NUKEKOL-25782 format. One record per atom (N, C-alpha, C): x, y, z; residue in one letter. Coordinates in steps of 0.02 Angstrom, whole numbers, plus 50000, padded with zeros to 5 digits. Example, Ala and Ser with C-alpha at 12.3 -4.5 7.8 and 13.67 -1.06 7.14 Angstrom:
REM residues 2
506604971650390A506154977550390A506604983550390A506424988850354S506844994750357S506455000250394S
***
This chain:
REM residues 533
525885535854456M526515529154475M526055526554546M526105518254496S526015514354567S526335513554613S526305511154679P526645512054730P527215506954705P527225500154667A527815495454655A528225500354622A527875505054566L528515506454542L528805514654570L528475516354631E528815522054667E529305519454700E529325512854723A529775510254781A530465508254721A530195504954673A530825505554638A531035510754629A530715515754602M531165520754585M531605524254640M531305523454700I531475524554760I532205522154781I532335515654762E532715509354773E533425512354735E533005515854674L533465516454621L533915523654630L533525529354661R533615534454697R534185535554763R533955529554788R534485530054838R535235525954824R534925519954776E535815518954749E536175521054714E536115526054688Y536245533454648Y536595537754695Y536545540054760V536565542854806V537385539454846V537135532454855A537425529754886A538145528854831A538145529054774E538825530054740E538955536554728E538795541954748S539025549454754S539845550754776S540035544354824P540635547854846P541245546154789P541235539054757A541645540254718A541485541754655A541125542454643R540935548354575R541435557154575R541285561654654L541715566354682L542305563754686L542425558254702Q543045558154729Q543625556254643Q543245555154596E543605556354532E543475561254481E542965565154517L542935572054495L543535578454525L543725575154586R544235578854628R544975577154598R544945571654574K545665568454539K545825572254472K545285575054443D545245577754380D545275584054370D545005586854424V545125595254451V545865595954467V546155590154499A546755592354520A547465590654448A547115589054404A547485586154346A547505591554306A546835594954325F546775601554276F547085605154287F547215607554350A547345613654374A548175612054361A548505605054364A549325604354354A549365605754281A548875605154226G549095604854169G549235599554115G548855593254142E548575588454100E548065590154049E548325586253982A548095588553917A547535585253922A547205580153949D546575578753926D546205578454008D546525581454050A545985582554107A545245586854081A545265591854046A544785596154043A544165591254002A544385587153960K543945582653920K543725577753958K544125575254009S543825571354064S543245574454101S543575581354104L542975584954171L542285584254133L542225585254073A541645588954001A541245581154003A541635575953996V541015570954010V540935567854082V541275570254124R541025566954172R540445572054205R540555577954189F539875583654219F539435582554157F539605580254083H538985577754048H538605573654070H538795566154099R538585563154136R538145563854186R538485567654228L538025571454289L537335573054271L537355577254211A536895582854178A536255576054154A536545572254137G536115567254119G535695563054147G535985560654211S535775554154261S535445558054304S535865564854349G535485569354373G534675571354373G534675572054300G533965574154260G533475565054296G533865562054265S533575555354250S533235552854329S533735552554374Y533615550654430Y533085555054483Y532905560554478G532585565654510G533205570054541G533455572954502F534075577354565F534245582954517F533815588854515P533815594254466P534345598354478P534625598254546E535005603454555E535805599654529E535955592554555V536295589154526V536595589154423V535965588554399S535875591054340S536075599154301S535835602654354T535985609354339T536615611154336T537145608254384I537775608354400I538175606754349I537945601554325G538305596854282G538365599654226G537605602654197R537435606154137R538025612354133R537955616054164E538175622654186E539135622254160E539285617354217I540115617254213I540325613354144I539995607754111E540005606054050E540235609753983E539535615253987R539525622153948R540255625153945R540295628254008W540805630354042W541455627553984W541355621854015L542195618353974L542205618953899L541715617653877K541655619553808K541835625853785K541975629953808T542285636653804T542905637253794T543265631153822D544225630853821D544335635953877D544165636253943P544175640853990P545025640653983P545245647353995E546145646954038E546185642054114E546815640754118R547075635654180R547335641854220R547155644354243N547065648454292N546745647354375N547055649754426A546575650754480A545885648154480A545885655854446E545065656054447E544635651454411E544935647454354S544565641754341S544525635754380S545205634254434H545045629854461H544605630654511H544695636154563T544345638654607T543525637154587T543335637354507R542575638154491R542555629654479R542955626354463L542775617754476L542785617554544L543275616454589E543305614154634E542495615754697E542145622054672N541575624654715N540975620054659N541005619454603A540595615954561A540545606554597A541145605554613V541275598354647V541005599154727V541215603654781L540885605254839L539975605654836L539775611254782Q539275610354758Q538745604754752Q539025599954736L538815592754707L538725590154777L539385590254813G539455587654873G538765587054904G538745594054928L538215596254957L537405593554932L537395594754854S536825591354840S536625585654864S537215580154857F537335573054860F536755574454947F537265575854991D537285576055052D536415577755071D536245582655036E535345585455055E535025579155019E535225575154962A534695571754938A534855565754999A535245562655002G535445556855044G535115557255125G535075564355143A534585565855207A533965564455186A533485566855135A532945565755122A532805559755116A533175555355063L533045547655058L533005542755123L533475546855186S533325543355225S532785540555264S532195545455257D531655542655292D531455537155252D531635538255178A531065532355146A531285524955162A530985520555171K530715513855185K531415510755153K531925506655196G532085502255167G532825506355149G533715501755184P534245506555189P534485507655124P535125511455113V535355514455083V535925506855076V535875505355001A536625500954983A537205504554991A537635500655017P538315503555013P538875501254948P538935508654926A539625510354866A540075503954882A540135498654821D540625494654836D541175497054798D541015501654753F541655502254715F541845508654722F542495510254656G542995516454676G543585515954710G543705512354736W544475511854761W544765507154702W545685510354695T545935506254652T546625504654685T546805500054652A547715500554679A548045496254628A548665498854652L549175499154582L549595491554613L549655487054569I550275483154596I550945483554515I551435484954587I552075485954536I552505479254550I552485476154481G553065469454489G552875464854399G552945459054429T552845453754354T552135449054364T551985446654296P551565442854327P551845438454348P551295432954394G551495426654417G551065423854482G551275420554487P550845417054564P550925423854642P551325426254630F551195431954680F550935436954672F550975440554617A550735445854579A549805440754586A549495437454572S548735433954557S548865434754639S549235431954700Q548915431654743Q548625439854788Q549315445254775L548835450754789L548175452654752L548375451654700T547745454854642T547085449554681T547045443754714D546525441954741D546415443054797D546785445954864I546745449954911I546325455254906I546725459754850L546335466054851L545715466554813L545425462754770R544915462254741R544275459854781R544585456654829A544305452454877A543885460054931A544375463654933A544245470554972A543985474754940A543855473554892G543515479054851G543615483854797G544355482154784Y544745485554737Y544655482754667Y544595488854622A544805487854558A545615488554553A545875482754516V546705479654512V546905481754461V547645485554456T548015486054385T548565482654415T548955478154362L549505476954357L550135479354326L550845482654347R550955484954295R551765484954312R552195481354258P552825478254277P553315487854278P553825485954322E554275492054348E554725495854277E554595491354218S554925493254165S554525499754167S554065500754139E553555507454156E553495512754184E553675517454144H553785525054187H553265525754241H553655526354310P553125525254375P552845531754391P552855538854340E552475544554359E551725542654317E551445543354368I550465542654358I550195549754340I549745549454296P549215556054286P548815554954333P548795561054354I548355562454397I547925561654417I547475561354369S546735558154342S546715552254379S547105547954353E547265540954369E547565538754428E547755542754469T548005542054545T547765536254580T548015531254595P547735524454632P547705525354701P547145522054751D547265522154821D547675521054846D547925514254827L548195510154856L548705507054787L549495509254824V550145505654774V550385498854813V550305495954798I551005489354806I551575488754773I552115491254800I552675488154766I553105480554794I552955478154743A553315469754766A553775471554755A554145469954809G554925470554788G555215464854785G554975458754793A555395452354754A555455452754670A555155455454655Q554785458854583Q555275464854543Q555445466654559V555835474054531V556645474654542V556765476154507Q557505476454503Q557745481854535Q557645488954507S557825494154530S557585496254591S557685500854613D557695502954697D557015503354696D556565499954738P556035501454754P555965510154822P556295510354842Y556285517054874Y556355523054820Y556555521654761A556675526154742A555965529154684A555725519554657I554845521754641I554535523354684I554535523754747A554155526054798A554165532454789A554765535654788A554955541554813A554355546754715A554665542854669A554305546054623A553795546554622A553255542754649L552545542154657L552195546154736L552565548354776S552375551454847S552735557954816S552925560154774G553445567154787G553005572354768G553485576354735R553155585354714R552375582154662R552025579754698R551365580054657R550745582454701R550345586254631A549555588754676A549245584054706A549195576254685V548955569554722V549365563654720V549275562254779R549655556454793R549395549854809R549495544554790P549225538054813P549135537854893P548675536854913R548385537955000R548895531455035R548805528154990S549425523555041S549915518854985S550545519055005I551105517254968I551195508955031I551265504755015V551435497755032V552225495354982V552615493355008L553225489255016L553255481155028L553095476954987V553205470855011V553895469754998V554245468155066D554785466055080D555125458255078D555345454955021P555425447555029P555965447155078P556355450155120T556765447355171T556735448555227T556395454655241G556155457755307G556455460855350G556995464255282S557685467855310S557755475955275S557135478155280S556875484155222S557245490455292S557565494855241D557755499455283D557205505755312D556825503555361R556385508755374R556405515555381R557135516955405I557205526255382I556995529255317I557425525155275R557185526355197R556595525355169R556315520755188A555415519655185A555175525555194A555225528255263V554825533655269V555105539155226V555695541155206A555865546655173A555655544755106A555705541155091A555465539555015A554555539655029A554295538855077G553315541555071G553085533355067G553525528655085I553075520855096I552865523955155I552055520255174D551775519655230D551965515355266D551825510255244T552245503355283T552405498455245T552635493055294V553045487555245V552765482555267V552865476855208F552635470955258F553125462855231F553215462755250S553715452655235S553225451055186S553595445955154S553165440255120S552625437455159S552705434655203D552495431355261D552165434055279D552015440655280R551515444055325R550915445555281R551015446355205V550565448855160V549895446355165V549825438155159A549305436055167A548815436455237A549255437855275R548855439655344R548645444655369R549075451055341E548925455755350E548835460855304E548895461855235L548595462155168L547975466755193L547565460555194P546715460655199P546505465155236P546715465455302T546285469455362T546765480255341T547195478755319Y547355485555291Y547105489655232Y546865483555191A546845486555112A546295488555138A545395483655198K545035485555199K544985493955248K545425490755294T545485499555329T545445506055287T545965505455230L545945509255184L545315513455167L544935507055133A544445508755092A543875511455141A543725508855211R543485511555256R543255518155265R544015520755279I544205527855298I544035534855240I544065531155185G543945534255134G543485539355112G542895535455152T542125538955108T542135543755130T542175545655199P541915551655236P542495557555217P542285562855219P542945570855212P543145571655282P543755570655311S544175573155358S543995578455395S543875578055454S543525583555476S543895585955552S544055591255560V544655596355597V544095600755638V544505601755699L544225605755741L544695609755771L544545617655774L545055622355761L544675626555813L545415628255881V545255631655929V545645638655923V545325643555905T545905649655916T545335654955911T545685661655933G545315666055962G545495672755899G546065669555866K546055673955802K545575673755740K545325680755724V544845678955680V545135677055612V545755679655576E546015679055522E546335670955513E546445668355572D546745661655573D546025658455555D545405660255582S544855656255558S544595654455492S544745662755462D544625663255394D545035658455354D545795660555360S546185657055309S546405649655331S546095648855372V546175641355392V545685637555364V544965639855357R544285636955331R544445637455266R544655642155247R544855643955162R545115637755137R545745638455161T546295633055147T545925625255141T545735623155199L545625615555207L545055614355177L544615618355180E543705616555146E543985614355055E544455618455030Q544585616654963Q544805610054956Q545035605554996A545255599255003A544525595755016A543815600355032N543335593955063N543555593355135N543945595755164I543865594755213I543515600955274I543035596455336L542585599055355L542885602755427L542735609455438V543125611855482V542715616355545V542795615955584S542225619355645S542645622855705S542465627355723H542885632155737H542675635855794H542955636055857T542875640255919T543255643955947T543325647255983A543815653056015A543665650456091A543085646656109D543045646356194D543275638456204D543525639556243T543995631656269T543565627156306T543045631156341M542455626256371M541915621856315M541805626556268E541445625056214E541725621656176E542455620956149A542795615856118A542955608656157A542805608756228R542855601656269R541945598856257R541645605756261D540955601356241D540785599556191D541275601156122I541095597956063I541405590156061I542015590056092L542395584956105L542025578356134L541365579456174T540945576856196T540725573956151T540365576956111R539915574756055R540255571556012R540675576156002D541035572555896D541775571655912D541905567055858L542645564555874L542915566755802L543165575355829P543565574455750P544175571555723P544425573255662D545065569655662D545685570555668D545595578555686L546125583155710L546055587455743L546465590055792L546475595555829L547055601255807L546535606655821L547145611955785L547005617455830L547575619155872L547575622455940L547985629455923L547705632455953D548225639455981D548405640256039D549105641956033T549535640356110T549005645856163T548815653256139N548475656356168N547835658456160N547365654656205L546895654656206L546485657456273L545885661256288T545565662856328T545305658056386T545285657556442G545025653756501G545675647156513G545935644856458M546645641056503M546985641756422M547635637456427D548045640856362D547855633856334D548115635556267G548015629656224G548475621356244G549095623356298F549445617856315F549025612956376F548665617456414T548245613956466T547625610056435T547425615056385L546785609556333L546995604456303L547515603456283A548005597756263A547955591356289A548155590656366R548165587656405R547525585456431R547125588956456L546415588156463L546235584156401L546265585456338V546035581156282V546415573156295V547085574856302R547385567156310R547225561256361R546895565056414Q546605562856472Q546145556756444Q545795558656403D545265556456383D545415548756341D545465543356335P545695537656312P545255537956226P544735540356219R544635541056145R545075546856103R545605548556128F545825554256096F546555553556109F546955546356146A547405546656140A548005546756082A547365545556030L547635545955955L547665550355925L547275553955948L547095560355888L547645564955894L547925565755803P548395571855809P548075576555843P548605580255865I548715587255877I548965592955850I548865598255823I549545604455786I549365610655823I549755612355840F549865619455875F550195624255831F549735629055818L549745636155820L550055640955845L550665646355851A550805648355887A551285655455841A551165661555878D551465667055841D552275666355837D552575664055899E553555663555897E553585655455914E554155654055893R554315645755895R554855647055937R554675648156001T555325646956066T555385640956085T556005638056097L556285631556121L555545629256170L555405632456228Q555195632156274Q554495629956269Q554225633356215D553475633456194D553555625456160D553875623656106Q554035618156080Q554095611056126Q554435612756169I554615608356218I553765606756272I553465612756274E552755610656315E552575607956278E552345609256200A551715605756156A551985598156154A552745596456169L552725588956160L552645587856225L552725589956272R552415586156345R551695586256328R551365590856316A550625591856290A550335586056262A550655580656225G550425578056190G550415581256117G550875584756099A550455588456022A550985582555970A551055583455916D551145578955854D551315584255807D551215591055804H551725595855747H551655603355803H551895606655781F551945613355801F552115619655734F551735623955721L551785628855667L551745635955693L552205639555668T552295647355673T551825649755626T551545657255645R551245659755594R551755665155583R551905668155508P551155666555474P551335657355446P550625654855443V550855647655399V550775647455321V551105642355309D551195644055226D550535638355220D549925640355170P549355636255175P549565628655140P550025629055099T550015622155065T550485619155114T550955620155145L550975617455210L550705615155265L550165618255266L549575617955321L549205609955299L548925611655224L548475606355196L548865599255182L549315599555156Q549885594255182Q549965590055240Q549885593555284L550075591355346L549555588455380L548955593055366V548205590555380V548075583955366V548165583355292I547875578455278I548075572655287I548775572455292N549295567655295N549095564155354N549245569455408R549265567955478R548275562855506R547855568455478A547195567755517A547215560355460A547335557355402E547055550455369E547615547255412E548115546255429R548505541055448R548285540555525R548075545955570G547855544455640G547115543355609G546675543255583R546145539255570R546045532155558R546655531455519R546905522655498R547115521655573R547565523255616I547805521255679I547215518455718I546775521455708R546325523155761R545795517555728R545705515655680E545215511755653E545635503255659E546135504855672M546455498255665M546475495255732M546595501855798V546635499255864V545895498755892V545475503355869H544695501455885H544395498555878H544595496255781R543915492355752R543925483055757R543535482055746D543385474355733D543585473055653D544245467955675G544455467755594G544185465555551G543225459855577L543085457855509L542545462255482L541985465655546T541535469955532T541675478855518T542185478955537G542365487155528G541805490155580G541505487655630L541115490855693L541725492055754L541455495855793L541885496555854L542085488855853L542475488455919N542875481055951N542415481256011N542585478156039H541895474656118H542495482656177H543005482156173A543255489756232A543065494556198A543045496156141T542815503756107T541975503956149T541735497956104L540945499656118L540845501756196L541205497356232M541005499956328M541335506156326M541925506256317A542145515356309A541665520156300A541435518656247E540905524556204E540195523656274E540155518556293L539575517656325L539525520156382L540285519456410E540485523956482E540285533556466E540525531056405H540425541256397H539655542556382H539435537556341A538625540756339A538305541256405A538495537656467V538005538856526V538255544156553V539075545356563E539275551356604E538955557256561E538935557456478Y538605562756453Y537785563856468Y537335559756483A536795559356494A536735559556574A536985559156607R537085561656661R537265570956680R537635570656646R537675580656644R537235583056597R536855579356550H536445585056509H535635583756520H535555577156559Q534945576556576Q534535572756517Q535075568156467E535055567456405E534865560556401E534205556256391P534155549156370P534445546456328P534675540956335F534875535356261F534735530056265F534825525156219A534425519056205A535265513056201A535075508256221F535625502856201F535325496456201F535615494956145L535335490256096L535895484056090L535645476456113M535905470056116M535625465656056M536005465556029I535905462455963I536085455755943I535795449655937D536095441655936D535665439755868D535955437455847V535995431855792V535655424655808V534975423255789D534855418855790D535005412055777D535245407155804H535395400055775H536185401255737H536545404655752F537075404755708F537685400955709F537715397055743K537915390755754K537795386255671K537105386255670R536895384555616R537035384455555R537225391955551V537505394655475V538095392655486V538795390055523N539265389955517N539295382255503N538895378855530D538855368955526D538615367755462D538175373455438T537765372555368T538185375355295T538525381955311H538735382755248H539435384855258H539755383755319G540335384955328G540535391155375G541015392455395H541405398555434H541295405955389H541825404555342L541905408255290L541155412055287L540675407255278A539935410255245A539615414355330A539845411655379G539725415155444G539915421955441G540445422355419D540895428755433D540675432355372D540365432255324Q540125434055279Q539465437355295Q539305431955328V538375436055355V538405440655413V538985440855464L539215444855505L539235451955474L539925449955405L539985457855381L539135461655351L538915456855310H538245459355284H537795461755350H537855459555396L537405462355452L537415470755458L538315468655467A538745476955507A538525480955434A538625481455381R538585487055358R537615487155309R537395483855327L536625484055317L536415488155394L536535486655458F536395490255508F536615496955521F537255497255484Q537625504155471Q537275510655424Q536815506955366S536525509255324S535865512155354S535525508755410T534995509555425T534765514255498T535595514855501V535495519655582V535565526755577V535615531355602R535715538255595R536375540055613R536675545455574A537605543655586A537795545655658A537485548655704S537335547655776S537485542355815S537155540755786D537175530855822D537765527455829D537995523155875I538345520555867I538435512355885I538925507955832I538845501855829I539525498055831I539355489955874G540155490055885G539865483855890G540405478455867R540335470655886R540495468855969R540045464756005Y540055466856072Y540095458856082Y540305455256037G540665447156045G540315443256011G540765437955956G540365431855924G540045435255886G539215432355870E538625435055859E538285440155875E538795444055930E538205448755958E538575458055921E538185459855939M538145465455911M537785471355965M538045478755984G537775482656005G537625487756006G537275491356013M537055499955986M536845504756038M537105510356013I537215515856059I536605520656022I536025521156060L535775526456005L535465532756048L535995538456036R535905545356071R535185548256055R534835551956108R534325554056127R533675552556099R533565545956130C533135540656112C532905537356153C532185536956175N531905535156209N531595526156186N531135523956239T531065516056232T530705515856161T530245519956157E529755518656085E530185519356038E530715524456028G530995526455977G531435520755968G531625514956008A532235510955991A531605503655976A530995506055999Q530985499755968Q530725501255903Q530565506255870I530415506955791I531125504955773I531735508655788L532355506455763L532475499755745L532285496355808A532145489555793A531845485055762A531235488155747G530805483855696G531135484155624G531355489855618K531715493555559K532375488955533K532605487655588L533285482855573L533225475655555L532695473555588R532155464955571R532035466155498R531585471955487E531425473555423E531955472655367E532315478355368S532865477155326S533335470055315S533375466055369L533555460255351L533145456155327L532445457555330V532075451255297V532125454255220V532025458755220A532055463555152A532775461455112A533385460255134R534105459755116R534315455555141R534145446455135P534685443755168P535495444555129P535825441455169A536615439955159A536625434655121A536935435155058T537455433454998T537865429554995T538255424255001T538825422054996T539055425554922T539775423254924R540085426954852R539955421554802R539895416354829E539455411254764E538715412454731E538675417654787G537705418954767G537255415154803G537265410954839K536915408154885K536525413854952K535825412954954E535665418954979E535535413455057E535705414955120I535735414255180I535275420255223I534725417955237R534245419055281R534395419355360R534385424055396V534415426055474V533885429555509V533785427255564R533365431055592R533885434555658R533415440355707V533865443155770V533515444255806V533675443255865S533445444355923S533735452855958S533485456755979I533625461855996I533205463556073I533665466456127G533675467756189G533785475356204G533165477256219I533295484256241I533205487256301I533685492456332S533775496256408S533845501056383S533635507756435C533745515256404C533955517856488C534375522456463C534665527456525C534185533756523C534105534956580P534235531656659P533745527356676P533305524956652A532705519856670A533005517156689A533425511556645D533655505756674D534365503556699D534435510256714G535195509656750G535615515556736G536135518256766Q536405524056775Q537165523456771Q537335517056746T537875515656763T538195511956695T538645509256649A538715504556585A538565497156602A538965495656658S538595489456674S537905486356680S537695491356713A536785489956737A536465491256681A536795495856630I536305496356548I536445490356520I536955486756527V537265481156489V536885474956511V536905474756572A536395469856602A535625469356590A535535476056583A534605476356595A534545474256493A534975476556460A534945472956405A535055466556378A535445464656405D535685457356389D534995452856444D534725454956516Q534085451356531Q533585451956463Q533165456556449A532855459256398A533205454256322A533585453756296L533795449356253L533595442856282L533865440356321Y533725433356343Y532775433156350Y532535436756364R531825436256358R531515435756305R531865439356241A531615439656180A531725432856152A532345430956155K532535423956145K532105419656155K531975419356228S531555414756263S530965416056225S530295419556223S529805418656199S529755419456132S530255421556076G530285420456019G529565421155991G529165427256008R528935430955969R529135436455930R529005441555937D529345447255894D530145447955916D530305443755943R531065444655961R531375451155979R531125455055994V531035461256019V530965463656101V531285464056140E531065465856226E531355471056234E530905473456268V531015478756306V531395478656390V531895480956420F531945478956510F531255483056522F531165478156593A530555482256629A530675478056691A
***
């Protein structure tokens, strides 16, 4: 195969892997529909696995093809809809996810970034056609959603396999009780929409009824145009990665049963019985939920929770306690320690699963809104600086170096003056997505301010940072920004690099060193990458 054809094939394979989250999401909906007894679920699953069997082989992923072919053949035997069949389908989806993860890791070393998958999110608007429905549709499509409009007269029950990610109930355009509509969508279903939004024309909605009906948020009509775009984009951003839970307990039976229950829903579970190890894990990772035993070796769960809450990064982290008995004193102690919920053994698996899913996802959504830049989805300035402080402290304790990159878009004012501020925003959003797809998952990216971005590269020295800086600039040359009208906008960036501890041992010193290196890079105009020395 010629080098050109090989490069083209690699790019196609990378795009195929980038689309896998949406494919897996649709499979999970169909599996839930199969378990609920929906008539067409088995047929839909057979079609999806048939497509994977063919496309996996075509793109060079034999494991995907093998799983798809095996399940397709099995479905054609018309298997019984029992727990065993349900488990087999869930395991097949899990194995597909692992195969795609391995393929993505293998392709991450290939030249060029993985194109982010921009499809797969669905929204349903319950209302009547008209200017307001068109406005909502335009907002959601701009956020990357496929949108369906349906009058309220149609029955609100939706097949599980067609469950949308986001439901908008246009209150001014429905004659029946909007809370009843929401309750029908969020009630006793195997799969509910990830978010239900009520648009209240008067701004006088009953918030208690809204919560009871399963409504996640309420927007007044005059706030929709301003706040719905950010909300919808945030919901889409947090949906792709699976939720992660840190379980801290010394009970082996808890570890096994919790892991078995949560992993069925594609939730990643990390477990430790050691409180010091738990604190060490939290210095490296940010789980979506902390599941704590009240009785632990070394310190009790309440003390560990208080220590976790003292870290600003975990102020919004959901914490659920597990206890052998439900005493009033323990419940009060848990609330004082910062708990969000208190469960007593034996824990019902269904309750645990739904509690973790809802607490984790809502926690992620809140943290996204508080800690993320509204335009790019990157960490905002305050959170980036907090992460830098944390990285300095971790480097000091573990003698582990890291690099900090200060990235500035050259002549960004010209972009705004020539193409308009909306095009400038699209360029920044393009850079954010491009850089996120180029760096490692452990690297941290934030919007430092204006057209400047900052990057924290863990376990990285000066040479590694220079290599990555070159890749960032190459990826930008290979994939310039494109406006919604299809106009190509080419920009370049200057990058300043500093390293800890060589260039400073405080966050402010690291930033100052990178800023000086950036200034030299912009002044020299050579390769626009400069290291502080």
